[in-house]
C-alpha positions in Angstrom: 0.0 0.0 0.0 1.3 3.5 -0.9 2.2 5.8 1.9 -0.4 8.6 2.4 1.1 12.0 2.0 -1.9 14.3 1.5 -3.4 15.4 4.8 -6.8 15.4 3.2 -6.5 11.6 2.9 -6.2 11.2 6.7 -9.3 10.5 8.8 -9.5 11.4 12.5 -10.4 8.7 15.0 -14.2 8.9 15.5 -13.8 9.0 19.3 -11.5 12.1 19.0 -13.7 13.7 16.3 -16.7 13.4 18.6 -14.9 15.5 21.3 -13.7 18.1 18.9 -15.8 21.3 18.5 -14.6 23.2 15.4 -15.9 26.6 14.5 -18.4 27.2 11.6 -15.5 26.8 9.1 -14.6 23.4 10.5 -11.4 24.7 12.2 -10.0 24.7 15.7 -7.1 27.0 16.9 -3.9 25.1 17.7 -1.5 26.8 20.1 2.0 25.5 19.5 4.5 25.4 22.4 8.2 24.4 22.6 8.3 21.0 24.4 10.2 21.3 27.7 10.1 25.1 28.0 6.4 25.8 27.3 7.4 28.9 25.2 4.5 29.7 22.8 5.9 29.5 19.3 2.9 30.1 17.1 -0.9 29.7 16.6 -2.4 28.0 13.6 -5.6 26.4 12.5 -6.4 22.7 12.1 -9.3 20.8 10.8 -10.0 17.1 11.4 -7.7 16.0 8.5 -4.8 18.2 9.7 -5.1 16.9 13.2 -5.3 13.3 11.9 -2.2 13.8 9.8 -0.4 15.4 12.8 -1.3 12.5 15.1 -0.3 9.9 12.5 3.0 11.5 11.3 4.1 13.5 14.4 4.7 16.5 12.0 2.9 19.7 12.7 0.2 20.0 10.0 -2.1 22.9 9.7 -4.8 24.5 7.4 -4.0 27.8 5.8 -7.2 29.9 5.7 -5.7 32.4 3.3 -4.4 29.8 0.8 -7.2 27.3 1.4 -4.8 24.4 1.7 -2.8 22.2 4.1 0.8 22.8 5.0 3.2 20.6 6.9 5.5 22.8 8.9 8.9 22.8 7.5 8.1 21.1 4.2 9.4 24.1 2.2 11.4 26.0 4.9 13.1 23.1 6.6 11.9 24.5 10.0 10.3 21.2 11.0 8.1 20.6 14.0 8.4 17.1 15.6 5.2 16.8 17.6 5.8 15.5 21.2 2.2 15.8 22.5 -1.3 17.0 21.5 -4.0 17.9 24.1 -7.6 19.0 23.6 -8.9 21.7 26.0 -11.8 21.1 28.4 -14.3 22.6 25.9 -13.0 20.7 22.9 -12.5 23.8 20.9 -8.7 24.4 21.2 -5.6 22.3 20.8 -2.3 22.6 22.6 0.6 21.1 20.7 4.0 20.6 22.1 6.8 20.3 19.6 10.6 20.1 19.2 11.2 22.9 16.8 14.0 22.9 14.2 14.7 26.5 13.1 12.2 29.3 13.4 8.6 28.6 14.0 7.3 31.8 12.5 6.8 32.2 8.8 9.1 35.3 9.0 11.9 33.0 10.2 11.8 34.2 13.8 12.0 31.7 16.6 8.5 32.6 17.7 5.6 34.5 16.2 5.2 36.5 19.4 8.5 38.2 19.9 8.4 40.9 17.2 5.5 43.1 18.4 5.4 43.1 22.2 2.6 45.5 23.3 3.1 45.5 27.1 
């Protein structure tokens, strides 16, 4: 059997899908932290297929609302996320993903998406 590479081909375990509460667009926010330190690296969106792909491959996989497509973190930049853990919050509407990050997590190349514009 050929290895699945398209996130859209992955199906989420029905028991997990039943607990997930996506928004009206079928998406849930995913807060991504550095494993070990808890530093928040980025926030992205996932649907059931992106989450299923992430759980199966342990590579951070997200859904781009602006491009309308899936992206596996690091596939083009080399800034790969190895997923260490995934947790669903108590309401089922937000994911917390802990990763070992190689290179910058932000699309700008920065280590984190939250260090360039500190407001307070």
